[in-house]
N, C-alpha and C positions, 0 to 999 in steps of 0.2 A: 503494501501499499505505499501511498505516496502525497497526500494532503494535509487535508486537517489536522491540527496537532492534541489526542484532549488528553485530563487526568483519568487516572481511571482506580478506585481502588477495589481487592477483592474482599470481601467476609475472610476473616479464620478459616474457615470451613473448609472453604471453596482454594485450599494455600494447594491440597495435596496436588490443585489441575494444572499449577500455573509453573511458569520460572522457580529456577529461588527468587531475580532479579526482582519481580515482580507482589512478593508476596509481602511486603512490612512500603504502607505509606502508600500513599499515590503513585504512580510508571505511567509515566507515558508510553501512549500509543501512539504513534499516525492513521491517518483511518486514508480512503481514499478520493472520499466527502459524495458520496453515493449511498455506500454497501448504510443498512439498519446497526441499529446498534446487540440487538440481539444475534447478527452477524462479524461484531467485530468482538464481543464478550465472546461466540462461540472461536474466533479467529485465534484468542490464548488460551488452549485450548479445556475452555469452560464449557461441559454441555450443558445446555437450556437448561435439563431436566433436574438440572441442582442449583437456579437460579430461582430466587423470588421476586421482592424488587427488586429494579431499575431507577437509582436517585437520580439526577441528574441538576446540580445545581441547587439542590434542594427545592425537590418537586420529581414525585413519580413518575415514569413517561409507561409508554407503552417496548414493546421489544425492536417495532413497525421504526421507532424515528432516529430519523437521519442524527446521529453526533453536529457538529458545529465548530467551530475551532476557540480553543481554549476553558471549554466544559472541562464541568470535574466533574466523576460516574463512580457514583456506591452503587458496590456489586453484592447484593444482601445473598443469603444464601434462601432454600426454601423454608416458610415460617411450620409449624409442626402446634399440630397435627396439619401434616397436608390436605388440604378439600380435592378428591378428585369428580372433575360433573361426570354425569350424566349413566351412564351406564354400576350396575349394582359392582362394589371392589371386590378382584376378579387379577390377580398374576399369570406374569408368563418367566421365566428360568429359565434361564440357558442349560448347557450342558458341562461347565461346572458351577452349577449347585444343588446338587441331589442332595446335597445333609439339610438344606437349606428350605427345600420342595416339602421337603415329607415330614418338618418339623409345623415344619403352616399347615402342611395335610395335616398331622397328626393335633391342632390344634382346631379343626374343621373352614382352615380358611383352605377357598375354591382358588389352589396352585396347579398351573397348568405347566408343564417341565419333559425338555426335552433334552431325553438321556442320549443320543447324538450330536453331532455338529450338523443339519441341516444350514447350514448359513443366515450375513449374518438379512442380508433379504428379506430369505422365507420369513425367518423371529422377525421383523419389524410388520410385514405382511403381516404376523397372524396376529398377533399387539393390537394392526390395525380393526382387521377382522371381525375379533373376538372379542375389541374393546378391554382388553388385560393389559394392566402394566405391566416394563418391562422390567424386572431387577436381571445388572448384570453387575458384572464388573467391566468387561466392553466397555474402556469407555468411548472407543471410535463406535459403536452398533450405538451409542445415544445418543449421539452424534445425526440419525440416520432424519432425516424429512416422511419418510412415512409411521415413522410410530406415533404407533394413538396417547399411548401414553408415558413416562419411563422414570427409571431412579437408578442410583451408583450403592453399591454395596461394600461400603467403603473398606469390611474388613477383611480378614482372611477365617476366620476365626467362625466352623458354624451358631454357640451358642451369641459371641458379638454381634455376629450377621439376623438371626433373630430375634434378639431382642433391640436392633437399629429396622430393623424393618414396621414394630411393634410398635412404638411409639414414633420411626413419621408419619404414617398408612391409620390405627390405632384401627383394624377390621377387628367383625366384632367375632369372637371365640367362641367358636363351637365343638368341646371337645370329644373324642372319639364318633364322629360323625361321616367323616371322611377314608376313600381306602388311600393309606400312606405310599400303595406301586399304583394306583392310575389312578387318583380321584375323583373316581365313584364313592355315592352313598352307601354307608355302613344299613342291616335292615340288622334286629332280633333277628338269630335263626335256632335252631336246636340244635342238639349233638344229630339228631338225623338227617340232619338236611346236608348238615361236612364232614359226614362221616366216609364218604371217603376225599375227602381233603386232607384226613387226620393220619397223624401215626400211630397204635396201639399204645405207647404214654401215655399221648396225649388226650386221648378217646378215656385211658383208663382212670385218668387225670386230672380232670377239668368237670363239667358242665355248661359254664356258659360260654357264649359265645354271640362273636356275630358274622355280617359278611356276607360282603361286596354287590351289592345289586349287579354290576356294573362286568370286571374281570370274575365274580366268584369266590377271589378269597378268603380263608376261611382266620378268623379274628377270634384269640380267648388271651386269660390273665397271664402267661409266664410267662419264662427264665425274663426280662427285657421290663416286664410291667412297671415295675421299680421305678427305671432309669428312668419308663416316659412319662411314670404317673407323673417325677419329680424337676419334667421342663414342662407341664402343664401348672404344675398347682407356681412355680415359678411366673411364665407370661399367666396368670388369673390373679394371684397377687399384685402384680405390676400396672394390665391391663385389661384388667377385666370389665367392662359398663357397668353392670351389674351388681 
């Protein structure tokens, strides 16, 4: 870009996206005099999915605003909890977030997940077609124009990822109502209804079951239930709206 120079200051939470020299205080950015402020911000590395208010010379402006020479711009983070307009809140996760997908499903959050790498264009298209918030650690993916909505997952630790998503979006939590394998709804089932999916020891040791209405997978309070229960209890204690 070669045109008017503006001064941009990024909120501390956006520092992960920008070059080290732009992380503290206002920094000079040269524009072309035509591009929107949204485009200018993205050119610094910050996905618009992570941007809240854009404040120019003390006044909030839309992303379509074309900056003028000398403008002082404050780029703020998305406010929490983030409101997602339109469709009921649903998520789509990319191939790298399988553990997070299973934990969101465990909490009853509608979560689609691609277990294979189908490519950025297909993910963005699915986000738009199904009106799902795309969660990813791929910054380039979050820059795609066809996205319906998206959010960057800041941590690499599943427990921190889950807490961050719940804090940011505050989805309704309905634990034990979704299949962690396919996202389908669960229903109560008798031992007889799931007998063909059980091994002998399981059939003898347990009497309470659930089954996925879509893939048929059977669930019971097995060896890992205590660990799953702890995840659910922590989430409900901090984020349940009831």
